[in-house]
N, C-alpha and C positions, 0 to 999 in steps of 0.2 A: 551545581547540576556538571555532569561530564558529558564530552560529546566523543561517541566512539563512533572509528568507522569500522564497518561491518561487512560481511560478505555471505552471499547463500552458498549452498553446496553445488549452486550452477555457476559460481564463478563472478555473480553480480554484486556490484559494490555499490552500499549506500552508506550514510550518515545517520545517527540518532543520538538523542538526549536522554539521559538518566539520573536520576538522584545522586548514585554512586555506583562504584562495582558491583556490590551485593544486590542491589536494583535491579541491574542488568541482568546477572546469573538469575534471579527470582523469576523474570519475564520470560527469557529465552527458556528455561525449564518448563514454564507453563505453557510453551508455544505462543506467546504473546505479542513474540515479534517477529515480523514477516517483511519478506522481500518485497518492496514495492512494485517490482518486473515481472517477479513470476509467482507471488505468493507464498513462496517457500518459507517453511519455517524451522530448516535447519540451516542456522545460524551461527557464525563464530565471528571474532575480533578479527579485523584486518589488520595490518602492519600500518602503523601510524608514524608519521614524522613528528617529532617533538613541536609544539607550539612555542617560538622563539619570536619576540618581538623584533621586527626589523629597527636599525638606528632610524634618529629622525630624517636624517635627509632621504633615506631610503622608502620610509613611510609616505613621503610627500609624493614621490615618483610613482609610488604604488597605487597611489589613491584615484588615479585618474584611469579609468577603465579603458581596454581597447575596444574600438566600434565593434569588433567579433566580440566579444564579451558581452557588448552591451545589446546587441542582437540577441545573443544566444539568452541573455536573461530575460528579455523582450519576450521571447518567442514560450519560455518555459512559463512566463507569468500568465501569457492568454492561454497557453495549454491546460494551465491549470483552473483557470477561470472556465473554460469551456467543460473540463470534466467535472466541478463542483454545477455547471449548470444541469449537465447529464445527469448526474445523481440527484439534483433537487426534482428534476421533471420524474424521474422515476419514482421518489418517495411521494411526490405529490398526486401521480395517477395512479400509483399500484398498492395494493396492501400489503402490509408488513406481517408474514407468518412467522418470523422469528425462526428458532431452529426446527421448525417444521416443514423447511422449505422443500426438501426433497420428496417427502411425503406428499405435498400438496401439487408438485409438480407432476409426479406420477398419478395421482387422482386425475389431473386435468388431462394428461395426455393418454390415460386410459378411458377416457369420457365418464368416469364416476361422479365428477361433478361439474358445474359449468365453468369453462375456459373464462378468465379473468387474469390480469395482471398482477403478479405478486414479486415480494423481494423479501429475502431473509437472509439466514446464514445456513450453510452445508458445509460438511467436513470434506476434507481432500479425496477421502473415501467414496462418499457421498456424492460426490460431484463426478468422478470416475464411473460410478456405477449410472448415473443417469446420462451421461454421455454413451456408455455401452450399451444403453436400452434404446439409444436413439431419440431421447427427450432433449430438445433444444431448450438450451439456457444459456445466459451472458453472466459473468461475473462482473459486480460494479465495482468499478476503480476504487482503490483504496487511495485516502487522502491524507496529507501529513496529518491533518488534524485530528484522524480516527485514532492516531495511537497515543493521543493525549487523555 
């Protein structure tokens, strides 16, 4: 496995793991890698520092995390737990319509079918069109396990 530091065209940075560099290239080409902040699929490798192991004396010093880092890590875990619960509630209480999301959302908006909770996939273009038509929808948060 190889870990890459990545950056979207909006300058958001994040990390992702790949089997090898060819796997990264294939996934980016097929728009399977997206920014966790803005869902952009225009992704490139960011500059990375080499991973050099510290000396043993330094590694012992580095093993103790600062209180700020510990608090930040705890906040991140709590946020991820909240996002997982949100997603589970949507999946439990709404109908999965897959790639027909935009079509089904339009039918409900224009009273062609009974309104109900749905979730599924939409392309960026479909999402833009729904927004322009005034159709209310919210993207589900993308979680790290969604990329496995």
